[in-house]
MARKOLDREN-85346 format. One record per residue (C-alpha): residue in one letter; y, x, z. Coordinates in steps of 0.1 Angstrom, whole numbers, padded with zeros to 4 digits, always signed. Each point is the difference from the previous one (the first is absolute). Layout:
<atoms>
aYXZ/...
</atoms>
This chain:
<atoms>
m-0410+0003-0088/g+0038-0008-0004/c+0024-0019-0028/a+0035+0005-0009/s+0023-0025+0014/i+0014-0009-0041/d-0004-0028-0019/k-0039-0007-0012/g-0006+0032+0018/t-0038-0012+0004/n-0007+0002-0031/q+0001+0040+0000/p+0003+0007+0036/n-0002+0038-0008/k+0031+0002-0019/f+0032+0006+0015/v+0037+0006-0010/d+0017+0031+0005/p+0028+0011-0024/k-0010+0039+0008/s-0037-0002-0010/s-0014-0002-0033/e-0024-0024+0013/s+0021-0021+0007/v-0009-0035-0014/l+0002-0035+0005/p-0032-0021+0006/h-0012-0025-0027/y+0027-0028-0010/s+0018+0008+0029/d+0040-0004-0004/g+0007+0029+0026/r+0015-0025+0027/r-0002+0007+0036/d-0028-0017+0017/e-0017+0000+0035/l-0017-0033-0001/i-0021+0016-0026/q-0009+0028+0017/m-0007-0019+0031/q-0026-0022-0016/y-0018+0028-0014/l-0007+0013+0033/r-0009-0038+0012/a-0024+0001-0027/l-0018+0033+0000/l-0005-0002+0039/g-0004-0037+0002/y-0030+0003-0026/w-0015+0033+0012/g+0002-0013+0039/e-0025-0029-0010/a-0035+0008+0007/a-0011-0022-0028/n+0017+0029-0030/n-0005+0033+0024/p-0035-0006+0010/v-0021+0028+0025/s-0021+0028-0015/g-0035-0002+0005/q+0000+0039-0004/y+0027+0011+0025/g+0008-0036+0019/g+0036+0004-0011/r+0021-0021-0020/m+0003+0006-0034/l+0035+0010+0001/d+0008+0011+0039/m+0035-0015+0002/s+0009+0017+0030/r+0008+0030-0019/a+0018-0018-0028/y+0033+0009-0002/v+0032-0016-0017/w+0026+0020-0020/a+0022+0013+0010/w+0015-0004+0034/d+0028+0027+0008/a+0004+0024+0027/r+0039-0005-0006/p+0013-0020+0023/y+0012-0032-0017/p+0028-0013-0005/a+0012+0035-0005/f-0018+0004-0026/p+0006-0015-0026/r+0037+0000+0012/n+0008+0036-0002/t-0001+0006-0034/e+0019+0033+0003/l-0026+0016+0022/w-0033-0013-0016/s+0000-0002-0038/d-0026-0026-0006/a+0011-0026+0021/e+0014-0016-0033/n-0035-0007-0010/y-0008-0021+0033/a+0011-0036-0013/r-0022-0001-0024/g-0029+0024+0016/h-0031+0001+0015/w+0016+0004+0033/i-0011-0025+0030/n+0026+0014+0022/g+0022-0029+0015/r-0022-0024-0018/g-0028+0001+0023/s+0018-0025+0025/a+0008-0026-0029/r-0018-0035-0003/s-0009-0020-0028/l+0028-0031-0003/a-0033-0021+0005/s-0009+0012+0026/v+0032-0006+0021/v+0003-0031-0012/t-0035-0011+0007/e+0011+0016+0037/i+0030-0022+0010/c-0020-0029-0017/r-0028+0005+0027/r+0024+0009+0027/a+0012-0040-0005/g-0035-0014-0003/v+0000-0002-0038/s-0036+0010-0011/e+0000-0022-0034/i+0022+0027-0019/d-0006+0015-0036/t+0013+0034-0005/s-0021+0012-0027/a+0033-0002-0025/l+0024+0015+0022/h+0005+0034-0008/g+0022+0028+0017/h+0005+0030+0016/v+0017-0005+0034/r+0015+0036+0013/g+0012-0016+0034/y+0012-0034+0010/h+0018-0010+0035/q+0000-0029+0019/k+0028-0002+0030/d-0017-0022+0017/a-0026-0027+0001/a+0009-0023-0028/e-0020-0030-0017/a-0020+0007-0026/r+0030-0009-0027/s+0023+0019+0011/a-0019+0030+0001/l-0020-0007-0035/q+0039-0006-0014/p+0014+0034-0003/l-0033+0011-0018/m+0000-0024-0026/l+0039+0012-0009/r-0013+0033-0002/y-0033+0004-0021/g+0004-0044-0016/f-0023-0019+0007/d-0010-0038+0006/a-0018-0019+0026/i-0017-0027-0014/e-0023-0029+0013/r-0032-0008-0020/d-0026-0018+0014/g+0003+0008+0035/v+0004+0037-0003/l+0038+0018+0004/v-0004+0023-0035/f+0025+0029-0002/r+0007+0012-0039/s+0016+0029-0014/r+0027-0014-0021/t-0010+0017-0036/g+0021-0024-0028/m-0036-0004-0012/t-0010-0034-0016/d-0023-0025+0017/w+0007-0029-0022/a+0013-0005-0031/l+0010-0037-0009/g+0006-0015-0029/q+0024-0028-0011/n-0028-0023+0001/a-0010+0010+0035/l+0031-0016+0012/a+0001-0030+0018/v+0029-0030-0004/n+0016-0021+0028/d+0027-0018+0010/e+0018+0028+0021/l-0010+0024-0031/p+0004-0017-0031/y+0000+0028-0020/s-0027+0020+0019/t+0023+0029+0006/e+0035+0005+0013/a+0019+0030-0001/h+0024+0016+0025/c+0024+0031-0001/a+0013+0007+0036/a+0042+0015-0009/q+0003+0040+0001/s+0021-0005+0034/e-0027-0012+0023/m-0015+0033-0009/a+0006+0034+0018/g-0002+0027-0023/r+0003+0031+0022/v-0031+0007+0022/r-0003+0023+0029/l-0032+0003+0022/r-0002+0022+0029/f-0034+0009+0016/v-0016+0034+0014/e-0003+0028-0020/a-0036+0015-0002/d-0012+0037-0006/a+0036+0008+0017/d+0014-0005+0039/f-0008-0036-0003/e+0035-0002+0002/t+0016-0038-0012/v+0012+0005-0037/a+0019-0024-0029/e-0011-0007-0036/e+0022-0019-0024/s-0005-0018-0030/v+0028-0015-0022/l-0001-0021-0033/p+0020+0019-0026/d+0022-0031-0007/v+0010-0009+0035/e+0037+0001+0010/t-0003-0011+0038/h+0000+0022+0026/a-0022-0017+0022/v-0029+0010+0012/a-0036-0019+0011/a-0013+0027+0022/s-0030-0006+0022/e-0017+0020+0025/i-0043+0004+0000/p-0018+0019+0028/l-0023+0014-0024/a-0005+0040-0008/m+0009+0011-0037/t+0005+0026-0021/r+0037-0002-0018/a-0018-0002-0033/e-0020-0032+0011/g+0034-0016+0017/r+0015+0000-0032/q-0028-0020-0015/v+0005-0022+0023/v+0034-0009-0005/e-0004+0004-0036/r-0026-0026-0003/w+0019-0022+0027/l+0026-0002-0027/s-0024-0003-0032/e-0012-0031+0019/a+0030-0015+0014/r+0019+0002-0039/l-0037-0016-0016/a-0002-0025+0028/r+0034-0018-0007/d-0022-0014-0028/s-0022-0029+0012/v-0019-0031-0013/r-0014-0032+0014/l-0033-0007-0019/a-0023-0033+0003/l-0039+0007+0001/p-0027-0023-0005/p-0029-0004+0023/s-0017+0025-0021/a+0020+0032+0013/l-0006-0007+0036/g-0013+0033+0001/i+0037+0014-0004/g+0015+0009+0034/a+0030+0017+0014/g-0005+0041-0009/d-0014-0002-0031/v+0016+0008-0032/i+0005-0025-0033/e+0008+0008-0032/l+0019-0030-0022/p+0004-0001-0036/g+0023+0010-0020/d+0015-0038-0013/g+0017-0009+0038/p+0010+0025+0027/a-0025+0031-0015/g-0011+0025+0027/t-0017+0011+0028/y+0006-0017+0036/r-0013+0004+0032/v-0009-0035+0018/d+0022-0004+0033/r-0005-0032+0007/v-0025-0029-0008/e-0001-0038+0010/y-0028-0020-0005/r+0007-0036-0012/a-0019-0023-0031/s+0006+0037-0017/q+0018+0032+0014/i+0034+0010+0000/v-0003+0036+0002/e+0028+0026+0005/a+0005+0034-0016/v+0027+0026-0004/r-0005+0024-0027/i-0019+0032+0002/d-0005+0034-0022/p-0031+0022+0011/e+0022+0032-0009/s+0019-0008+0034/y-0030+0010+0016/r-0010+0028-0015/p+0019+0030+0017/a+0027+0016-0011/e-0003+0036-0003/f+0025+0017+0023/t+0003+0040+0008/e-0015+0007+0037/e+0026+0013+0021/t-0001+0006+0037/s+0028+0010+0023/p+0003+0033+0006/v-0014+0021+0029/t+0021-0002+0029/p+0004+0032+0013/f-0008+0007+0040/f+0022+0017+0019/a-0004+0022+0033/p+0025-0016+0023/a+0016+0035+0008/p+0039+0003+0008/v+0027+0001-0027/l+0030+0023+0001/p+0033-0020+0000/l+0032+0020-0005/f+0030-0023+0013/l+0033+0012-0015/d+0035-0013+0009/l+0016+0010-0032/p+0033-0007-0016/l+0009-0027-0027/l-0017+0007-0030/r+0005-0029-0027/g+0029-0013+0023/d-0014-0033+0003/e-0027+0001+0024/p+0005-0011+0039/p+0019+0034+0012/h-0018-0006+0036/a-0036+0002-0010/p-0019+0036-0003/h-0023+0008-0028/m-0040+0002+0006/a-0022+0018-0021/v-0039+0000+0011/t-0031+0020-0016/a-0035+0008+0011/t-0034+0008-0013/p-0018-0018-0008/w+0028-0025-0008/p-0011-0035+0017/g+0012-0019-0027/s+0034-0013+0019/v+0015+0007+0034/a+0014-0023+0027/v+0028+0011+0024/y+0006-0024+0030/h+0029+0002+0024/a+0009-0016+0033/a+0027+0005+0029/a-0029+0014+0025/d-0034+0013-0004/s-0017-0036-0006/d+0005-0028-0017/y+0002+0014-0033/d+0016-0019-0033/l-0007+0012-0032/l+0031+0021-0020/s-0013+0007-0031/t-0026+0010-0024/q-0001+0032-0018/e-0021-0003-0035/a+0006+0030-0021/r-0008+0038+0017/a+0032+0020+0002/i+0005+0030-0017/i+0001+0027+0029/g-0010+0038+0001/m+0004+0031+0019/t+0026+0028-0008/e-0018+0032-0009/t+0036+0024-0002/a+0030+0001+0019/l+0027-0018-0010/v+0038+0016+0003/r+0034-0013+0007/a+0022-0007-0038/r+0028-0021-0004/p-0008-0037-0008/g+0018-0015-0034/l-0007+0030-0017/w-0035+0008-0022/d-0020+0026+0022/r-0015+0019-0029/g-0014+0029+0025/s-0017-0018+0026/r-0043-0004-0007/l-0015-0029+0025/q-0040+0003-0004/v-0012-0036+0013/r-0038-0010+0006/l-0007-0035+0000/a-0022-0021+0016/s-0005-0023-0030/g+0021-0011-0030/s+0016+0021-0024/l+0037+0013-0010/e+0015+0004-0034/s+0029+0016-0018/r+0033-0023-0010/p+0027+0002-0023/r+0035+0012+0010/q+0012-0034-0003/q-0026-0018+0021/i+0005+0020+0031/l+0039-0008-0005/a-0009-0034+0001/g-0022+0001+0033/s-0034+0013-0011/n-0024+0026+0020/l+0017-0005+0033/a-0023+0010+0026/a+0008+0006+0040/i-0009+0034+0017/g+0000-0001+0040/d-0018+0008+0030/g-0015-0027+0004/t+0025-0019+0024/v+0015-0033-0005/e+0036+0013-0012/n-0004+0034-0011/w-0003-0006-0031/e+0019+0021-0035/l+0001-0019-0030/v-0011+0023-0032/q+0001-0009-0037/f-0029+0026-0022/r+0008+0003-0037/d-0035+0021-0007/a-0032-0004+0015/r-0030+0021-0011/l-0036-0001+0014/v-0008+0031+0008/d-0036-0007+0023/d-0021-0031+0012/n+0028-0025+0009/t+0024+0031+0001/y+0035-0003-0014/l+0027+0024-0009/l+0031-0016+0002/t+0031+0015-0013/n+0040-0011-0014/l+0009-0018+0031/l+0028-0022+0012/r+0001+0001+0039/g+0020-0017+0025/q-0002-0036-0020/l+0018-0030+0013/g+0018+0020+0031/s-0034+0017+0014/d+0016+0033+0000/a+0007-0008+0036/a-0038+0005+0007/m-0004+0031-0022/p-0009+0028+0022/e+0003+0037-0008/s-0037-0003-0013/w-0027-0025-0003/p-0028+0018+0015/e-0033+0003-0015/g-0022-0032+0008/s+0028-0025-0001/y-0008-0034-0010/f+0007-0008-0040/v+0002-0040-0010/l+0008-0011-0031/l+0024-0034+0001/d-0018-0020-0026/n-0013-0040+0006/a-0025+0013+0024/v+0027+0008+0029/t+0013-0033+0008/q+0027-0015+0030/l-0016-0016+0030/g+0018-0034+0004/l+0015+0006+0033/a+0031-0019+0014/s+0032+0017+0003/a+0004-0009+0035/s-0032+0023+0006/r+0020+0034-0005/n-0005+0027+0023/l-0022-0023+0021/a-0037+0015+0005/r-0027-0023-0013/h-0035+0007+0004/y-0019+0004-0040/r-0039-0002-0003/i-0012+0013-0039/g-0030-0003-0012/p-0029-0013-0024/a+0014-0038-0012/r-0042-0012+0005/r+0002+0010+0030/g+0016-0016+0032/y+0031+0021+0018/d-0022+0004+0034/d-0026+0022-0025/p-0002+0037+0011/s+0013+0010-0039/y+0035-0012+0011/r+0024+0023+0007/h+0027-0010+0028/y+0038+0012-0002/q+0032-0007+0019/l+0026+0006-0019/a+0038-0009-0005/f+0022-0001-0028/a+0039+0006-0008/g+0005-0014-0033/i+0009+0032-0019/g+0008-0021-0028/l+0029-0007+0017/r+0011+0033+0013/p+0033+0012-0020/y-0001+0028-0021/a+0012+0036+0013/p+0033+0004-0015/v+0002+0032-0029/h+0027+0028-0004/l+0011+0003+0037/r+0028+0025+0001/a+0022+0014+0024/e+0035+0009-0011/p+0022+0017+0024/a+0039-0008+0005/g+0026+0032+0007/t+0003-0020+0033/g-0029+0009+0013/d-0018-0035-0009/v-0033-0005-0016/t-0002-0027-0027/l-0037-0015-0007/r-0004-0017-0030/w-0034-0014-0013/i-0008-0028-0029/r-0023-0026+0012/r-0037-0014-0021/t-0010-0034-0001/r-0038-0012+0002/v+0011-0033-0020/g+0010-0002-0034/g+0004+0037-0002/d-0010+0005-0037/s+0030-0023-0017/w+0022+0023-0023/d+0023-0030-0004/g+0024+0004+0033/l+0027+0020+0011/e-0020+0007+0034/v-0033-0006+0007/p-0012-0033+0024/l+0010+0003+0034/g-0037-0012+0015/e+0011-0007+0036/e+0019-0024+0011/q+0032+0021+0007/e+0009+0035-0010/l-0010+0019+0036/y-0010+0035+0008/l-0011+0023+0029/v+0014+0034+0003/r-0015+0021+0030/i+0008+0039+0006/l-0031+0011+0014/a-0005+0039+0016/g-0035+0004+0001/a-0012-0031+0011/q+0030-0013+0018/v+0023-0024-0011/l+0034+0009+0006/r+0021-0024-0018/e-0013-0033-0019/e+0026-0022-0016/t-0004-0031-0022/v+0022-0001-0031/a+0003-0024-0027/s+0010+0021-0032/a-0019+0032-0013/e+0021+0028+0017/w+0006+0009+0036/t+0027+0024+0020/y-0011+0027+0023/a+0030+0005+0018/s+0003+0037+0013/a+0009-0009+0032/a-0037-0015-0002/i-0015+0028-0013/a+0019+0026+0026/e-0014-0026+0024/d-0040+0003-0012/g+0005+0039-0002/g+0011+0005-0036/l-0024-0005-0035/s-0029+0029+0006/g-0030-0017+0000/l+0009-0038-0001/v-0014-0031-0021/a+0015-0026-0017/e-0016-0035-0008/v+0004-0024-0016/a-0020-0032-0005/q+0004-0034-0012/v+0001-0029+0021/s-0020-0031-0001/a+0009-0035+0019/t-0034-0009-0006/y-0024+0036+0002/g+0029+0021+0019/a+0008+0039-0010/g-0020+0014-0031/a-0007+0031-0011/p+0023+0028+0008/a+0012+0027-0021/k+0008+0029+0017/l+0024+0030-0004/s+0003+0031+0019/l+0041+0011+0012/n+0001+0037+0005/g+0038+0009+0004/
</atoms>
């Protein structure tokens, strides 16, 4: 036996809705709305009826019941786990049929509204109740503590729209339907001193009504997280929101239906009436729906209050039966939250030169990848290996790969059309860019050995996919942004490749932390830093963004006296792309250079000069044993960083 959870599903319990099936059809007279209550009532009716001995007699032939209900089964219980089914629509193509299907997964634990209200009343010691006119399907209701019955019933009354009425010593609960209980003609009204005209109409100001309503509730058919639905009147001009929260489990469509009903009721309830009724109308009580004739404040009203005097004074508010018809909304559920195994992530720290020019020059960059990607990665830091603080959270997975070919040294600043670099990525993709975009800074990547400071910045114009996640990069620009100082004779196969896009971010370290070793723990943000998936590092960062570039065009000019004059041209790390000035900006506090003369690793001479030249006197050359085998190094000096990257020149006599 089974019945679809669809409007009027009991009319034809065997019918089902499936757009992919030629047998898909709605039950007779069904409007196609989702309705779990009719499915519940169907099962209660069948199991209750055949469970009674009078309806299911014992056979005189075989000694058993006419129907063996121990062998009766409900269609359909699905082996797929709820709520993964029906949420995972990518895995199961029939998941969209669940809302109006025969499945009882996730519905077997639901209760009828009448049974929940009955239980609350019984706990409060109220036994004289009537819930026969109470209809609703309760997926889940949570009470935090033992509260009085009134506070326990109020969220249910707000959600399902029913009234509690005392009639003849019985507490009657009735769902609001808007159906008329009493049609009152003009002759049915009374006249008294308080209401000489029988009726008195009122209309509340628009400003007294909230035009925007927000409801927070627990989302059913999902992870049972708290979500919100909001509704607003089309002509509302205010941004004020009337917010409510109820501890009930609902689908998003049901949440929208509730806020739509609230707004509709609130707008209509601005119109209210007071009536005088004769003693013959004593049967009219609170909760009843009355219809007034057309020559007065015509319409349908719900009685909210009755005062019994010589004649009754009735207070009622306007309603519309359409407010209680559930609005049709598309069934939506939150996407399935993927499970990520607590696997370590791969972080790469990159102490880089200034990329844009406006970033903190002392702060290092970090790129992170992992398979599978945990959604977000947390970076904790501390002065010692304890008492960690959260430093940053990486939301995006960086494009990181390994080189599969060697990349030999090339002249920086010129197009390298001969090198061909093959890179295999862990994730992501690369694409070719026009020459103009490359010159504007696109397709910038870092190649290095994985250590903090040893990174060369490279740009590539063309990227061609040659294998799965494997690209061949050509038309390169090498040693960008002063990183030619880190360019070796050859980057070997197996070097790291990091695309410097928005997924690579700077760590928010203070400038005072330069060159101070700190402890770092990095791992999935959903877990604590003491989880085994976290990796521990102890690192110090020099702040390469503060390091002056190496000078260029270093040359030695011999003089007739035997002296050798070294001359060079400085570069700048700040604002060097402008062509407006006669010279690039200095970028440092003062112009200062450190000049060294080396014989192998031994420093023979070291001097500081304030201009872009230095004379190696003949006497000093003789004292050092001649120029053969000597190397000159020139580095610009920063007051913050110290000596920057050096330019080198071999001095051969």
